C-alpha positions in Angstrom: 0.0 0.0 0.0 1.0 3.6 -0.6 -0.3 6.6 1.1 -0.8 9.7 -1.0 -1.6 13.3 -0.4 -3.0 15.1 -3.4 -2.4 18.8 -4.1 -5.5 21.0 -3.2 -8.1 20.9 -6.0 -6.6 17.8 -7.6 -8.2 14.4 -8.1 -6.8 10.9 -8.5 -6.6 9.9 -12.2 -6.6 6.1 -11.8 -5.7 5.2 -15.4 -2.9 7.9 -15.6 -1.4 6.8 -12.3 -1.5 3.2 -13.5 0.5 4.1 -16.6 3.0 6.1 -14.5 3.6 3.2 -12.1 3.8 0.8 -15.0 6.5 2.9 -16.7 8.6 3.6 -13.6 8.4 0.5 -11.4 8.8 -3.2 -11.9 5.6 -5.2 -11.4 6.5 -6.5 -8.0 6.9 -3.0 -6.7 3.5 -1.7 -7.9 1.3 -0.6 -4.9 -1.8 -2.8 -4.9 -3.6 -0.4 -2.6 -3.6 3.3 -2.3 -4.8 5.4 0.6 -5.5 9.1 0.0 -4.9 11.3 3.0 -5.3 15.0 3.9 -1.7 15.0 5.3 0.9 12.5 6.1 1.1 11.6 9.8 4.6 12.2 11.1 6.5 11.4 14.3 8.4 14.0 16.4 11.5 13.3 14.3 9.6 13.8 11.0 9.3 10.2 10.0 6.1 8.8 8.5 3.9 6.8 10.9 4.0 3.7 8.6 3.4 1.2 11.5 0.1 2.8 12.4 -1.1 2.8 8.8 -0.1 -0.9 8.4 -2.0 -1.8 11.6 -5.1 0.0 10.4 -5.0 -2.1 7.2 -7.2 -1.5 4.1 -10.7 -2.6 5.1 -13.0 0.1 3.8 -15.3 -0.4 6.8 -12.6 0.5 9.2 -10.6 3.1 7.3 -12.1 6.5 6.8 -9.7 7.7 4.1 -10.5 7.0 0.4 -8.9 3.7 -0.7 -8.1 2.5 -4.2 -7.2 -0.9 -5.7 -4.9 -1.7 -8.6 -7.1 -3.3 -11.2 -4.9 -4.9 -13.9 -7.9 -5.8 -16.1 -8.9 -2.2 -16.5 -5.3 -0.9 -16.1 -6.4 1.7 -13.5 -6.6 2.3 -9.8 -10.3 2.0 -8.9 -12.1 3.0 -5.7 -12.2 0.2 -3.2 -15.7 -0.1 -1.8 -17.5 -2.8 0.1 -18.5 -4.8 -3.0 -14.9 -4.9 -4.4 -13.6 -5.6 -0.9 -15.8 -8.7 -0.6 -14.6 -9.9 -4.0 -11.0 -9.6 -2.7 -11.8 -11.4 0.6 -13.6 -14.4 -1.0 -10.9 -14.8 -3.7 -13.1 -13.8 -6.7 -10.7 -10.9 -7.3 -7.0 -11.8 -7.2 -4.4 -9.2 -6.3 
């Protein structure tokens, strides 16, 4: 998972971000999940609070931030809602 902060007034362009990631990173390094945040949580020494984010996970029922999933069939990052989450959990959608 990757946590992103968008510039004010900008929106996530799922297909464009997919193309960008595809060009710059090897497939094993592509973030499968994205989490959009208002700001990155930092420690007192200006390090990202990655452990807290990892503990919170990526269940849309428990995370209030917008979540996105890498969908290789549509070649885009798509919003991760309850229906898509259920497909991931029961194995109908492989990641």
